C-alpha positions as CSV (number, residue, x, y, z in Angstrom):
1,X,14.2,-24.1,21.9
2,X,14.9,-21.2,24.1
3,X,17.4,-19.8,21.7
4,X,14.9,-20.1,18.8
5,X,12.3,-18.5,21.0
6,X,14.6,-15.5,21.7
7,X,15.4,-15.1,18.0
8,X,11.7,-15.2,17.0
9,X,10.8,-12.6,19.7
10,X,13.6,-10.4,18.3
11,X,12.3,-10.9,14.8
12,X,8.7,-10.1,15.9
13,X,9.9,-6.9,17.6
14,X,11.7,-5.9,14.3
15,X,8.6,-6.7,12.4
16,X,6.5,-4.4,14.6
17,X,8.9,-1.6,13.7
18,X,8.8,-2.5,10.0
19,X,5.0,-2.7,10.0
20,X,4.8,0.8,11.5
21,X,7.2,2.1,8.9
22,X,5.3,0.4,6.1
23,X,2.1,1.9,7.3
24,X,3.7,5.4,7.4
25,X,5.1,4.9,3.9
26,X,1.7,3.6,2.7
27,X,0.1,6.9,3.7
28,X,2.9,8.8,1.9
29,X,2.3,6.7,-1.3
30,X,-1.4,7.3,-1.2
31,X,-0.7,11.0,-0.7
32,X,1.6,10.9,-3.8
33,X,-1.4,10.1,-6.0
34,X,-2.8,13.6,-5.4
35,X,0.3,15.0,-7.2
36,X,-0.1,12.8,-10.3
37,X,-1.4,14.5,-13.3
38,X,-5.2,14.2,-13.4
39,X,-6.8,12.7,-16.5
40,X,-6.4,15.3,-19.1
41,X,-9.0,16.1,-21.7
42,X,-9.3,18.7,-24.4
43,X,-12.1,20.4,-22.5
44,X,-10.0,20.8,-19.4
45,X,-7.3,22.5,-21.4
46,X,-8.8,25.9,-21.0
47,X,-8.7,25.5,-17.2
48,X,-5.2,23.8,-17.1
49,X,-3.6,26.5,-19.2
50,X,-5.9,29.4,-18.6
51,X,-6.8,29.7,-22.3
52,X,-9.2,32.5,-22.9
53,X,-12.1,30.3,-24.1
54,X,-15.5,31.5,-23.4
55,X,-17.8,29.9,-26.0
56,X,-18.3,26.4,-27.3
57,X,-17.1,27.5,-30.7
58,X,-13.9,28.8,-29.4
59,X,-13.4,25.6,-27.4
60,X,-13.9,23.5,-30.6
61,X,-11.4,25.8,-32.4
62,X,-8.9,25.3,-29.6
63,X,-9.5,21.6,-29.7
64,X,-8.6,21.5,-33.4
65,X,-5.4,23.4,-32.7
66,X,-4.4,21.2,-29.8
67,X,-5.0,18.0,-31.7
68,X,-2.0,18.7,-33.9
69,X,0.0,20.2,-31.1
70,X,3.1,18.3,-30.1
71,X,3.0,19.7,-26.5
72,X,-0.5,18.4,-26.0
73,X,0.5,15.0,-27.3
74,X,3.6,15.0,-25.0
75,X,1.5,16.0,-22.0
76,X,-0.8,13.1,-22.6
77,X,2.0,10.6,-23.0
78,X,3.7,11.9,-19.8
79,X,0.4,11.6,-18.0
80,X,-0.1,7.9,-19.0
81,X,3.5,7.0,-18.3
82,X,3.4,8.6,-14.9
83,X,0.1,6.9,-14.0
84,X,1.4,3.5,-15.2
85,X,4.5,3.8,-13.1
86,X,2.5,4.8,-10.0
87,X,0.1,1.8,-10.5
88,X,3.0,-0.6,-10.8
89,X,4.8,0.9,-7.8
90,X,1.6,0.9,-5.7
91,X,0.9,-2.8,-6.6
92,X,4.4,-3.8,-5.7
93,X,4.1,-1.9,-2.4
94,X,0.8,-3.7,-1.6
95,X,2.5,-7.0,-2.3
96,X,5.3,-6.0,0.2
97,X,2.7,-5.1,2.8
98,X,1.1,-8.6,2.3
99,X,4.4,-10.3,2.6
100,X,5.2,-8.5,5.9
101,X,1.8,-9.4,7.3
102,X,2.2,-13.1,6.4
103,X,5.6,-13.2,7.9
104,X,4.4,-11.5,11.1
105,X,1.5,-14.0,11.4
106,X,4.0,-16.9,10.8
107,X,6.4,-15.6,13.5
108,X,3.5,-15.0,15.9
109,X,2.3,-18.6,15.4
110,X,5.8,-20.0,16.0
111,X,6.2,-17.9,19.1
112,X,2.9,-19.1,20.4
113,X,3.8,-22.7,19.6
114,X,7.1,-22.4,21.5
115,X,5.4,-20.7,24.4
116,X,2.9,-23.6,24.6
117,X,5.7,-26.2,24.5
118,X,7.8,-24.3,27.1
119,X,4.8,-23.6,29.4
120,X,5.4,-19.9,29.2
121,X,2.1,-19.0,27.8
122,X,-0.4,-17.0,29.8
123,X,-2.9,-16.9,27.1
124,X,-5.0,-19.7,28.4
125,X,-7.2,-19.5,31.5
126,X,-5.7,-21.5,34.4
127,X,-8.7,-23.8,34.4
128,X,-8.2,-24.5,30.7
129,X,-4.6,-25.7,31.3
130,X,-5.8,-28.7,33.4
131,X,-6.0,-31.9,31.6
132,X,-9.4,-32.7,30.3
133,X,-11.1,-35.6,32.1
134,X,-13.3,-38.0,30.4
135,X,-16.5,-38.7,32.3
136,X,-17.1,-42.3,33.3
């Protein structure tokens, strides 16, 4: 059991490093969302492309022009494709984080179990390690 214990402690040490790396990457992934195209509407077009639109009538005219514009259609398609890829990637990454946490908990439980068997644990109060006595 001592060899198994050593292996589990090594795995736990590696998992701590992995968890730190995953946490750092999680922050980076969340930061990536700020670079995704934001939901694009016809009304935001004047701001996005600095169109000289000052009145509602001009905006409606611009909207009619953009509805038939291939560039506008392409921008919308790219936005939704990019957003969809991000969502899938983010969900897969959250699954990876969950797997790492579950694996870490499992290793911790196994180490604790081996410590208890080997008498190496200091997690219990010394009085709690005495055998319980049944009152007469």
